[in-house]
ZAMARGU-4260 file (C-alpha; in steps of 0.2 Angstrom, whole numbers, plus 5000, padded with zeros to 4 digits):
<rodrens>
0) 5014/5341/4697 | 5032/5340/4692 | 5036/5324/4681 | 5051/5315/4692 | 5067/5319/4676
5) 5082/5309/4682 | 5092/5316/4672 | 5087/5336/4682 | 5086/5327/4699 | 5106/5320/4693
10) 5108/5336/4689 | 5102/5346/4706 | 5113/5330/4716 | 5126/5337/4706 | 5123/5356/4710
15) 5124/5352/4729 | 5139/5338/4727 | 5147/5355/4719 | 5143/5369/4733 | 5144/5356/4745
20) 5165/5352/4743 | 5166/5370/4738 | 5164/5374/4758 | 5174/5361/4761 | 5188/5367/4752
25) 5185/5385/4758 | 5184/5379/4777 | 5201/5369/4773 | 5209/5385/4768 | 5203/5394/4783
30) 5207/5381/4792 | 5227/5377/4783 | 5228/5400/4781 | 5223/5401/4804 | 5235/5384/4807
35) 5251/5390/4795 | 5260/5374/4804
</rodrens>
């Protein structure tokens, strides 16, 4: 069993947040590209 490492948990959460925001940005680009108004 792994010892809980707050730093690792924080980094993992940041990675998750970053990938999520990247998906959001990509989605916004797709939406704005298909709706040029």
